[in-house]
C-alpha positions as CSV (number, residue, x, y, z in Angstrom):
1,M,-102.4,105.3,-34.5
2,K,-104.2,103.3,-31.7
3,K,-101.5,100.6,-32.0
4,L,-98.7,103.2,-31.6
5,F,-100.5,104.7,-28.5
6,L,-100.8,101.2,-26.9
7,T,-97.1,100.6,-27.6
8,L,-96.1,103.8,-25.9
9,V,-98.3,103.0,-22.9
10,C,-96.6,99.6,-22.6
11,I,-93.1,101.1,-22.8
12,L,-94.0,103.7,-20.2
13,A,-95.4,101.0,-17.9
14,L,-92.3,98.8,-18.3
15,T,-90.0,101.8,-17.7
16,A,-91.9,102.7,-14.5
17,G,-91.7,99.1,-13.3
18,W,-88.0,98.9,-13.9
19,A,-87.4,102.2,-12.1
20,Q,-89.0,100.8,-9.0
21,N,-86.8,97.8,-8.9
22,I,-83.5,99.0,-10.4
23,S,-81.6,101.8,-8.7
24,Y,-79.3,102.5,-11.6
25,G,-78.9,101.5,-15.2
26,N,-82.6,100.9,-15.8
27,Y,-82.3,101.8,-19.5
28,H,-80.3,98.6,-20.1
29,Q,-82.0,95.5,-21.2
30,L,-82.8,93.1,-18.4
31,R,-80.5,90.1,-18.7
32,Q,-78.9,87.4,-16.7
33,P,-76.3,88.8,-14.2
34,I,-72.7,88.6,-15.3
35,P,-70.6,86.1,-13.4
36,M,-67.6,88.2,-12.3
37,I,-64.4,88.1,-10.2
38,L,-62.9,91.4,-9.0
39,D,-59.1,91.5,-8.6
40,T,-58.1,94.7,-6.8
41,D,-55.2,96.3,-5.0
42,F,-57.5,97.7,-2.3
43,G,-55.7,99.9,0.2
44,S,-53.7,102.6,-1.6
45,C,-55.5,104.5,-4.4
46,T,-59.0,105.6,-3.8
47,D,-60.5,104.8,-7.2
48,D,-60.8,101.2,-6.0
49,L,-63.3,102.4,-3.4
50,F,-65.6,103.8,-6.0
51,A,-65.2,100.8,-8.3
52,I,-66.4,98.5,-5.5
53,V,-69.3,100.7,-4.6
54,M,-70.5,100.8,-8.2
55,L,-70.3,97.0,-8.3
56,Y,-72.5,96.8,-5.2
57,H,-75.1,98.8,-7.0
58,Y,-74.8,96.7,-10.1
59,I,-75.4,93.6,-8.0
60,E,-78.5,95.2,-6.5
61,D,-79.7,96.0,-10.0
62,G,-79.4,92.3,-11.0
63,L,-76.6,93.1,-13.5
64,V,-73.7,91.3,-11.8
65,D,-73.2,88.0,-9.9
66,L,-69.9,88.8,-8.0
67,K,-68.4,85.4,-7.3
68,G,-65.6,86.8,-5.2
69,I,-63.1,89.6,-4.5
70,I,-59.4,88.9,-4.7
71,V,-57.1,91.4,-2.9
72,D,-53.7,91.4,-4.7
73,R,-52.0,93.7,-2.3
74,E,-50.4,92.0,0.7
75,G,-51.5,92.9,4.2
76,D,-54.3,91.7,6.4
77,R,-55.7,95.2,6.7
78,N,-56.4,95.4,3.0
79,A,-58.6,92.3,3.1
80,V,-60.4,93.4,6.3
81,L,-61.1,96.8,4.6
82,V,-62.9,95.0,1.8
83,D,-64.9,93.1,4.4
84,V,-65.7,96.5,6.1
85,F,-67.1,97.8,2.8
86,N,-69.0,94.6,2.1
87,Q,-70.6,94.8,5.6
88,F,-71.4,98.6,5.3
89,Y,-72.9,98.4,1.9
90,G,-75.1,95.3,2.7
91,H,-73.1,92.6,0.9
92,P,-71.5,90.6,3.7
93,D,-71.6,87.3,1.9
94,I,-69.2,88.1,-0.9
95,P,-66.2,85.8,-0.4
96,I,-62.7,87.4,-0.2
97,A,-59.3,86.0,-0.9
98,L,-55.9,87.6,-0.1
99,E,-52.5,87.4,-1.7
100,H,-49.8,86.2,0.6
101,N,-46.8,86.0,-1.7
102,G,-46.8,89.2,-3.8
103,V,-45.1,92.5,-4.0
104,K,-43.4,93.2,-0.6
105,N,-44.3,96.6,0.9
106,P,-45.6,98.3,-2.3
107,Y,-45.9,102.1,-2.1
108,D,-49.0,103.4,-0.4
109,F,-50.2,106.5,-2.1
110,I,-52.8,106.9,0.6
111,P,-52.5,104.4,3.5
112,Y,-56.2,104.3,4.1
113,S,-56.2,100.6,5.1
114,R,-55.5,101.9,8.6
115,L,-59.2,102.8,8.6
116,V,-59.8,99.3,10.0
117,D,-58.0,100.2,13.2
118,F,-60.4,103.1,14.0
119,K,-62.6,102.5,17.1
120,N,-65.5,104.2,18.8
121,P,-65.0,105.8,22.3
122,D,-66.4,102.6,23.9
123,G,-63.6,100.5,22.2
124,S,-65.8,98.9,19.6
125,W,-64.8,99.0,15.9
126,L,-65.9,102.1,14.1
127,Y,-66.7,99.9,11.1
128,P,-67.8,96.3,11.9
129,R,-66.0,93.4,10.2
130,S,-66.7,89.6,10.1
131,I,-63.6,87.9,8.8
132,D,-60.3,86.5,10.2
133,P,-57.8,87.5,7.5
134,T,-55.4,84.8,8.6
135,K,-57.9,82.2,7.4
136,L,-58.6,83.6,4.0
137,P,-57.6,81.5,0.9
138,E,-54.6,82.4,-1.2
139,G,-55.6,84.6,-4.2
140,W,-54.5,82.4,-7.0
141,K,-55.9,79.3,-5.3
142,F,-59.2,81.0,-4.9
143,Y,-59.2,81.7,-8.7
144,R,-58.9,78.0,-9.3
145,K,-61.8,77.2,-7.0
146,L,-64.1,79.9,-8.5
147,L,-63.2,79.1,-12.1
148,S,-63.6,75.3,-11.7
149,E,-67.2,75.9,-10.5
150,A,-68.1,78.2,-13.5
151,E,-69.7,77.4,-16.8
152,D,-67.3,77.4,-19.8
153,H,-66.6,80.9,-21.3
154,S,-68.9,82.6,-18.8
155,V,-66.7,84.5,-16.3
156,V,-65.7,88.1,-16.6
157,V,-62.6,89.1,-14.6
158,V,-62.1,92.8,-13.7
159,A,-58.4,93.2,-12.8
160,I,-57.8,96.7,-11.4
161,G,-54.7,95.9,-9.4
162,M,-51.4,94.1,-9.9
163,M,-51.1,90.9,-12.0
164,T,-49.5,88.9,-9.2
165,C,-52.4,86.6,-8.4
166,L,-53.3,86.1,-12.1
167,S,-49.6,85.3,-12.9
168,Q,-49.5,82.8,-10.1
169,L,-52.7,81.2,-11.4
170,F,-51.1,80.9,-14.9
171,E,-48.1,79.2,-13.4
172,S,-50.3,76.7,-11.4
173,G,-50.9,73.1,-12.2
174,A,-53.6,70.5,-11.5
175,D,-55.0,70.4,-8.0
176,E,-58.1,69.3,-6.0
177,Y,-60.3,71.8,-7.9
178,S,-59.3,71.0,-11.5
179,S,-57.0,68.7,-13.5
180,L,-56.3,71.6,-15.9
181,S,-53.4,73.9,-15.6
182,G,-54.0,77.6,-14.6
183,V,-53.7,78.8,-18.2
184,E,-56.0,76.0,-19.5
185,L,-58.6,76.7,-16.8
186,F,-58.6,80.4,-17.5
187,G,-58.9,79.8,-21.2
188,R,-61.9,77.5,-20.8
189,K,-63.9,79.4,-18.1
190,V,-63.2,83.1,-18.8
191,K,-64.9,85.1,-21.4
192,S,-63.1,88.4,-21.0
193,V,-60.8,90.2,-18.7
194,Y,-60.8,94.0,-18.2
195,V,-57.5,95.5,-17.0
196,Q,-56.5,99.0,-16.0
197,A,-53.2,99.3,-17.8
198,G,-51.3,100.8,-20.7
199,H,-50.8,104.3,-22.2
200,F,-51.6,104.2,-25.9
201,D,-51.8,107.9,-26.8
202,G,-48.9,108.0,-29.2
203,N,-46.4,109.7,-26.9
204,D,-45.3,106.7,-25.0
205,N,-46.1,103.0,-24.4
206,L,-45.5,102.9,-20.6
207,S,-47.4,100.1,-19.0
208,G,-48.9,102.0,-16.0
209,Y,-48.3,101.9,-12.3
210,N,-50.1,98.6,-11.6
211,M,-48.1,96.8,-14.2
212,R,-44.7,98.4,-13.4
213,T,-45.0,97.6,-9.7
214,A,-45.1,93.9,-10.4
215,S,-43.5,93.9,-13.8
216,A,-42.3,90.3,-13.9
217,A,-45.8,89.1,-12.9
218,A,-47.4,91.3,-15.6
219,A,-45.0,89.8,-18.2
220,V,-46.2,86.3,-17.3
221,F,-49.9,87.4,-17.6
222,Y,-49.6,89.0,-21.0
223,D,-47.3,86.3,-22.4
224,R,-49.6,83.4,-21.3
225,L,-53.0,84.9,-21.6
226,P,-55.1,82.5,-23.8
227,K,-55.8,84.1,-27.1
228,N,-59.5,83.1,-27.0
229,V,-60.0,85.4,-24.0
230,D,-61.0,89.0,-24.9
231,L,-58.6,91.5,-23.3
232,I,-60.1,95.0,-22.8
233,L,-57.7,97.6,-21.4
234,S,-58.4,101.0,-19.9
235,P,-55.3,103.1,-20.3
236,T,-54.0,105.5,-17.7
237,N,-54.5,108.5,-19.9
238,V,-58.3,107.8,-20.1
239,G,-58.9,107.9,-16.4
240,E,-56.4,110.7,-16.0
241,M,-59.1,113.1,-17.3
242,M,-61.6,112.1,-14.7
243,D,-61.0,114.2,-11.6
244,Y,-63.4,113.5,-8.8
245,T,-62.2,116.1,-6.3
246,S,-62.2,115.7,-2.5
247,A,-64.5,118.6,-2.2
248,D,-67.1,117.0,-4.6
249,I,-66.8,113.7,-2.9
250,L,-67.5,115.1,0.5
251,T,-70.3,117.2,-0.9
252,D,-71.9,114.0,-2.3
253,L,-71.5,112.3,1.1
254,S,-72.5,115.4,3.2
255,Y,-75.9,114.0,4.0
256,T,-74.7,110.8,5.7
257,D,-73.3,110.7,9.2
258,L,-70.9,107.8,8.8
259,N,-69.4,106.2,5.7
260,P,-66.0,104.6,5.1
261,I,-65.2,106.7,2.0
262,K,-66.1,109.8,4.0
263,T,-63.7,108.7,6.7
264,V,-61.0,108.1,4.2
265,Y,-61.3,111.5,2.7
266,T,-61.5,113.3,6.1
267,D,-58.8,111.4,8.0
268,F,-56.2,110.8,5.3
269,D,-54.6,113.2,2.8
270,C,-56.2,112.3,-0.5
271,E,-55.0,115.4,-2.4
272,V,-52.3,113.4,-4.2
273,G,-53.5,113.5,-7.7
274,Q,-56.1,110.8,-7.5
275,R,-58.1,110.1,-10.7
276,M,-60.9,107.7,-11.6
277,W,-58.9,105.0,-13.4
278,D,-60.3,101.7,-12.1
279,T,-64.0,102.6,-12.4
280,N,-63.8,102.5,-16.2
281,C,-63.0,98.8,-16.2
282,V,-66.1,98.1,-14.0
283,V,-68.4,100.3,-16.1
284,N,-67.3,98.7,-19.4
285,A,-67.5,95.2,-18.0
286,V,-71.0,95.7,-16.8
287,L,-72.7,98.1,-19.2
288,G,-70.9,97.2,-22.4
289,D,-68.7,98.7,-25.1
290,G,-71.3,101.4,-25.9
291,E,-70.1,103.3,-22.9
292,Y,-66.6,103.9,-24.4
293,N,-64.8,104.8,-27.6
294,M,-63.0,101.6,-28.4
295,S,-59.8,101.0,-30.5
296,P,-59.8,98.5,-33.3
297,R,-58.7,94.9,-32.4
298,G,-55.1,93.9,-32.1
299,W,-52.5,92.2,-30.0
300,V,-50.7,93.4,-26.9
301,R,-47.0,92.6,-26.2
302,Y,-45.6,93.4,-22.8
303,V,-41.9,94.4,-22.6
304,D,-40.6,93.8,-19.1
305,R,-38.2,96.6,-18.2
306,D,-39.2,97.0,-14.5
307,Q,-40.2,100.6,-13.9
308,A,-39.8,101.4,-17.6
309,S,-41.9,98.5,-18.8
310,E,-43.9,99.0,-22.0
311,M,-47.0,97.6,-23.6
312,I,-47.0,97.6,-27.4
313,F,-50.3,97.4,-29.2
314,T,-50.3,96.0,-32.8
315,P,-53.5,96.4,-34.8
316,D,-54.9,93.1,-36.2
317,P,-58.6,92.4,-36.9
318,D,-58.0,88.9,-35.5
319,G,-56.5,90.1,-32.3
320,N,-58.0,89.5,-28.8
321,A,-57.2,93.0,-27.4
322,R,-58.9,96.4,-27.5
323,Y,-58.5,99.5,-25.4
324,H,-60.4,102.6,-24.4
325,L,-59.7,105.7,-26.5
326,P,-59.7,109.0,-24.5
327,G,-62.7,111.2,-25.0
328,D,-63.2,114.9,-24.7
329,T,-63.7,116.8,-21.5
330,Y,-67.5,116.4,-21.8
331,F,-67.0,112.6,-21.9
332,A,-64.8,112.7,-18.8
333,E,-67.2,114.9,-16.9
334,E,-70.1,112.5,-17.8
335,K,-68.2,109.6,-16.4
336,V,-67.4,111.4,-13.2
337,M,-71.1,112.4,-12.8
338,D,-71.9,108.7,-13.2
339,I,-69.6,107.8,-10.3
340,R,-71.1,110.7,-8.3
341,R,-74.6,109.2,-8.7
342,H,-73.4,106.0,-7.3
343,T,-71.6,107.7,-4.4
344,R,-74.9,109.4,-3.4
345,M,-76.8,106.0,-3.2
346,L,-76.1,105.4,0.5
347,P,-77.6,103.4,3.3
348,R,-78.3,105.1,6.5
349,A,-78.5,108.6,5.1
350,S,-78.8,111.6,7.4
351,A,-81.8,113.9,7.3
352,Y,-79.5,116.8,7.1
353,S,-77.9,118.5,4.1
354,I,-75.2,121.1,4.1
355,E,-75.5,121.9,0.4
356,A,-79.1,122.8,-0.2
357,P,-79.7,126.6,-0.2
358,Q,-81.6,127.8,2.9
359,P,-83.6,130.8,3.8
360,Q,-81.1,133.5,5.0
361,L,-80.0,132.4,8.4
362,T,-77.7,134.5,10.6
363,G,-76.7,134.8,14.3
364,A,-78.3,132.2,16.6
365,A,-80.3,130.7,13.8
366,A,-77.1,130.0,11.8
367,A,-75.5,128.5,14.9
368,Q,-78.4,126.2,15.4
369,W,-78.3,125.1,11.7
370,A,-74.6,124.4,12.2
371,R,-75.0,122.6,15.5
372,E,-77.4,120.1,13.8
373,R,-74.8,119.4,11.1
374,L,-71.5,119.6,12.9
375,V,-70.3,116.2,11.6
376,Q,-71.1,116.8,8.0
377,L,-69.7,120.4,8.0
378,T,-66.5,119.2,9.7
379,D,-66.1,116.3,7.3
380,K,-66.5,118.5,4.3
381,Y,-63.8,120.9,5.6
382,L,-61.4,118.1,6.4
383,G,-61.6,116.7,2.9
384,A,-59.3,119.4,1.5
385,A,-57.7,120.8,4.6
386,A,-54.6,118.7,4.9
387,N,-53.1,119.9,8.2
388,T,-54.2,123.6,8.0
389,L,-57.2,125.2,9.8
390,D,-58.2,128.6,8.5
391,P,-61.2,130.5,10.0
392,N,-61.8,132.3,6.7
393,E,-62.3,128.9,4.9
394,V,-64.5,127.7,7.8
395,R,-66.9,130.5,7.1
396,F,-67.4,129.5,3.5
397,L,-69.2,126.4,4.8
398,F,-72.1,128.8,5.5
399,R,-72.7,129.8,1.9
400,P,-76.0,127.9,1.7
401,L,-77.2,130.3,4.5
402,G,-76.2,133.5,2.6
403,Y,-72.6,134.0,3.6
404,T,-71.0,136.0,0.8
405,G,-67.5,136.9,2.3
406,T,-68.6,140.4,3.2
407,N,-71.0,139.6,6.1
408,A,-68.7,137.5,8.4
409,A,-70.1,139.2,11.5
410,D,-73.5,137.5,10.9
411,F,-71.9,134.1,11.4
412,R,-69.5,134.6,14.3
413,E,-71.4,132.2,16.6
414,A,-71.7,129.5,14.0
415,E,-68.1,130.0,13.0
416,Q,-66.8,129.5,16.5
417,L,-69.0,126.4,17.0
418,V,-67.7,124.7,13.8
419,Y,-64.1,125.9,14.2
420,D,-64.0,124.2,17.6
421,H,-65.4,120.9,16.3
422,I,-62.9,120.9,13.3
423,F,-60.1,121.8,15.7
424,D,-60.8,118.8,17.9
425,R,-60.9,116.4,14.9
426,M,-57.7,117.8,13.4
427,V,-55.9,117.4,16.7
428,Q,-57.1,113.8,17.0
429,K,-55.9,113.1,13.5
430,A,-52.5,114.6,14.1
431,L,-52.1,112.6,17.3
432,R,-53.1,109.4,15.5
433,E,-50.2,110.1,13.1
434,G,-47.8,110.5,16.0
435,K,-47.6,114.3,15.5
436,K,-47.9,116.3,18.8
437,D,-47.0,119.8,17.6
438,L,-49.3,122.7,16.9
439,T,-48.3,125.9,15.0
440,I,-50.4,129.0,15.3
441,V,-49.9,131.8,12.8
442,M,-51.3,135.1,14.2
443,G,-51.5,138.6,12.9
444,A,-53.7,141.4,11.6
445,P,-56.0,140.6,8.7
446,A,-54.2,140.3,5.4
447,S,-50.8,140.8,7.1
448,G,-49.3,137.8,5.2
449,K,-50.1,134.9,7.4
450,S,-50.8,132.5,4.5
451,T,-47.6,133.6,2.8
452,A,-45.7,132.9,6.0
453,V,-47.2,129.4,6.2
454,H,-46.0,128.7,2.7
455,E,-42.6,130.4,2.9
456,L,-41.6,128.9,6.2
457,D,-42.5,125.3,5.0
458,L,-44.6,124.4,8.0
459,K,-46.3,121.4,6.3
460,D,-44.7,118.9,8.6
461,S,-46.5,120.3,11.7
462,G,-49.2,118.2,13.1
463,L,-51.7,121.1,12.8
464,I,-51.3,124.6,11.5
465,C,-53.8,127.2,12.6
466,D,-53.7,129.9,9.9
467,G,-55.2,132.5,12.2
468,V,-57.8,132.0,14.9
469,P,-61.4,133.2,15.2
470,S,-61.6,136.8,16.3
471,G,-62.6,137.7,19.8
472,A,-61.0,138.4,23.1
473,G,-58.9,135.4,24.5
474,S,-59.4,133.2,21.4
475,L,-55.6,132.7,20.9
476,E,-55.1,131.7,24.5
477,A,-58.2,129.5,24.4
478,V,-56.9,127.6,21.4
479,I,-53.5,127.0,23.1
480,R,-55.1,125.7,26.3
481,K,-57.4,123.4,24.4
482,A,-54.6,122.0,22.3
483,K,-52.6,121.2,25.4
484,A,-55.6,119.6,27.1
485,L,-56.1,117.4,24.0
486,G,-52.5,116.1,24.1
487,M,-50.5,118.5,21.9
488,E,-47.0,118.7,23.6
489,K,-45.4,121.4,21.6
490,V,-47.0,124.7,20.6
491,T,-45.3,127.3,18.4
492,V,-46.7,130.7,17.7
493,V,-45.6,132.6,14.6
494,P,-46.6,136.2,14.9
495,V,-46.7,138.0,11.5
496,Y,-46.3,141.8,11.2
497,N,-47.1,144.1,8.3
498,D,-47.8,147.8,8.1
499,V,-51.4,148.8,8.1
500,L,-51.3,150.2,4.5
501,S,-50.0,147.0,3.1
502,C,-52.7,145.1,5.1
503,L,-55.3,147.2,3.3
504,Q,-53.7,146.6,-0.1
505,N,-53.5,142.8,0.6
506,S,-57.1,142.8,1.8
507,L,-58.3,144.5,-1.4
508,T,-56.3,142.0,-3.5
509,I,-57.7,139.0,-1.7
510,G,-61.2,140.5,-1.9
511,S,-61.0,141.0,-5.7
512,R,-60.2,137.3,-6.0
513,T,-62.5,135.8,-3.3
514,N,-65.1,138.5,-2.7
515,R,-64.1,138.2,0.9
516,Y,-63.4,141.7,2.4
517,N,-62.7,143.1,5.8
518,G,-64.4,146.4,6.2
519,V,-61.9,149.2,6.7
520,D,-63.3,149.9,10.2
521,Q,-62.9,146.2,11.1
522,L,-59.4,146.1,9.6
523,I,-58.2,149.1,11.7
524,S,-59.9,147.6,14.9
525,A,-58.3,144.2,14.4
526,Y,-54.9,145.8,13.6
527,R,-54.9,147.8,16.8
528,A,-56.0,144.8,18.8
529,Q,-52.6,143.1,18.1
530,A,-50.9,145.5,20.5
531,G,-49.6,143.9,23.6
532,Q,-50.5,140.3,22.5
533,L,-46.9,139.1,22.4
534,T,-46.3,140.3,26.0
535,D,-49.5,138.7,27.2
536,L,-48.6,135.5,25.4
537,R,-45.2,135.2,26.9
538,R,-46.5,135.9,30.4
539,E,-49.3,133.3,30.3
540,F,-47.4,130.6,28.3
541,P,-43.7,130.8,29.0
542,D,-43.2,127.3,27.4
543,V,-44.7,128.3,24.0
544,A,-42.1,128.9,21.3
545,I,-42.5,132.3,19.6
546,K,-41.0,132.7,16.2
547,P,-41.9,136.2,14.8
548,V,-41.7,137.1,11.1
549,D,-41.8,140.6,9.6
550,C,-43.6,141.1,6.3
551,S,-43.6,144.9,6.3
552,H,-44.4,146.5,3.0
553,N,-44.9,143.0,1.5
554,S,-41.1,142.8,1.0
555,G,-40.8,139.1,2.0
556,V,-41.0,136.9,5.1
557,R,-38.1,137.9,7.4
558,P,-37.7,136.1,10.8
559,V,-36.9,138.5,13.6
560,S,-36.1,138.1,17.3
561,F,-38.7,138.3,20.0
562,G,-37.2,141.6,21.2
563,Q,-37.5,143.1,17.7
564,A,-41.1,141.9,17.5
565,L,-41.9,143.7,20.8
566,K,-41.1,147.0,18.9
567,W,-43.7,146.4,16.2
568,N,-46.0,149.4,16.0
569,Y,-49.7,148.7,16.0
570,K,-50.7,152.3,16.7
571,V,-52.5,153.7,13.7
572,S,-51.9,157.4,13.8
573,E,-54.1,160.1,12.2
574,A,-51.7,160.3,9.3
575,D,-51.8,156.5,8.9
576,L,-55.6,156.7,8.7
577,D,-55.4,159.4,6.0
578,K,-53.2,157.2,3.9
579,V,-55.4,154.2,4.3
580,L,-58.6,156.1,3.4
581,A,-56.9,157.7,0.4
582,A,-55.8,154.3,-0.9
583,F,-59.3,153.0,-0.4
584,L,-60.8,155.9,-2.3
585,T,-58.4,155.3,-5.2
586,A,-59.5,151.6,-5.2
587,V,-63.2,152.7,-5.3
588,N,-62.5,155.2,-8.1
589,N,-60.6,152.7,-10.2
590,G,-63.4,150.1,-9.9
591,E,-61.1,147.6,-8.1
592,I,-64.0,146.5,-5.8
593,G,-67.1,144.9,-7.1
594,L,-70.3,146.9,-6.8
595,G,-72.0,144.3,-4.6
596,A,-69.1,144.4,-2.1
597,L,-68.5,148.2,-1.9
598,R,-70.5,148.8,1.3
599,A,-69.1,145.8,3.1
600,A,-65.5,146.6,2.0
601,A,-65.8,150.1,3.3
602,G,-67.6,149.4,6.6
603,D,-68.6,152.2,8.9
604,L,-65.8,154.6,8.2
605,Y,-67.0,157.3,10.6
606,A,-66.8,154.7,13.5
607,I,-63.0,154.5,13.2
608,P,-61.5,156.1,16.3
609,G,-58.9,158.8,15.7
610,L,-60.1,160.3,12.4
611,G,-59.0,163.9,11.9
612,T,-60.4,166.6,9.7
613,K,-58.8,165.2,6.6
614,G,-59.8,161.6,7.5
615,K,-63.4,162.6,8.0
616,A,-63.4,164.4,4.6
617,L,-62.0,161.3,2.9
618,A,-64.6,159.1,4.6
619,G,-67.3,161.4,3.3
620,E,-65.9,161.4,-0.2
621,I,-65.7,157.5,-0.1
622,N,-69.3,157.2,0.9
623,R,-70.4,159.8,-1.8
624,R,-68.5,157.9,-4.5
625,I,-70.0,154.6,-3.4
626,D,-73.5,156.1,-3.5
627,E,-72.8,157.4,-7.0
628,K,-71.6,154.1,-8.3
629,L,-74.5,152.2,-6.8
630,Q,-77.0,154.7,-8.1
631,V,-75.6,154.4,-11.7
632,Y,-75.9,150.6,-11.3
633,V,-79.5,150.9,-10.1
634,N,-80.5,153.2,-13.0
635,R,-79.2,151.0,-15.7
């Protein structure tokens, strides 16, 4: 018993010691770091960004000795971007090589290599760099140098890009680094190669995007790969299950002021179906086969058919190839959470968080909280915003403060502050992309503005404002600010709907989002639309006005400016009776959640113009709400 106790004490002591020195992976046995070469097509898909960040942490944990990074996507920017990451994450000495004779102008899913052109207001680089890309060695040549210096059968290659540099290596002959051919050198020095490729789920044998893009090069690689080198493939369908969303990424980066991944996800449209494919090769190469479900051994044959190229796997216990088998959703989520842990290990973290729940903050206190976190709040919003700015979505940034969707008035000051900051950033982003047009969609609450944005196909606008914050002069203020910032064309799309349809839409939206406009606020905002078009034309004669009519939710119908001037924003006594009767029906039918009943109703007696019937309906609504809430309390 005493011996067991001492053993446990030793284990705990060792574990504690490791935890102090190893930031991640401390449950793995301490060992010599793996000599590794990373071959990546940095600059298009974002999974490469997370793969390289994970490698930095593995280096810091003593698990990897990264000999060099080879960029197999042509373009100086791509190599400079790798250097930017090396500098930012504290590994400036990792050597870099660049392919100069590969695939010409490959498709950029996300052209985030333009990040290297971003500058501070004083003209300095937003992200420092240290290399001259014109002086970098050629990728395949650099392979020869690194391999010639390595011990036999020691190097692990992680190839998460195209096979261009590797195929050029395989076609190379003796040089100043080695008398061996490229194939011989690879076979002598490399222990294993991890490749993101294939699709072995039984439905098809397609080779995957990286292979198809440079299919002839891939054919050379698989045909000449030495049979003594282990080949471990991570098929497309495995990473396809691992969805690290933009919202989660920016949540994980919300406590840092400046980070290149954060800039990628706020300044480029990353909502293009990105998944975590490449990270699986890195994790397997470093942490071992226990991290994945592995296929039996076999051989891989590559069939070069350009974009229809296939990879055929034939089982054989003597084969050199294996591949990852897809796991269940729990397995996929576990892998994504692993990546998220690495994302959160950041240098230069901010003291502020926008995710941690706070004591209830409203009014000026909420505005002060937002003022101290403007950059983080803006970055989080931009991650999934594309080119659309919606005040309703801005308010949801205040959920840690107690915003529920029904108490918007408590956050007006904070909303305006954050909206203005996001607006500035989105205008700057549009101008960088050469787009100088702003479209503002205006109208009463729940009149159909978002539907109009979708139906009118406004996605090519530099910036779409799906509504503006409430308040006198806010529309005019947004237009003036846009022009001052450099927007040359402003289009306003007024959207009209009848007040009863606006109520019905508001209730539908509320049932889905718990975001309600009180009936009193709805009526007030509806009436406030009167005269806006006349004022807009008088103050901004150069602004294009393209009205649409969504009356009775019967579709988005463009109308003339003259027709729009006839829109009726007067809410008569009879209209109010219909609105309150419809709301009472919704209350009686249980269409509104109990927690939102009060907020959805608002102060009904404060609505100007109520007649005798309207006051009676208001009283009945309040009585029914009281009854429902009392039943709930007495349960």
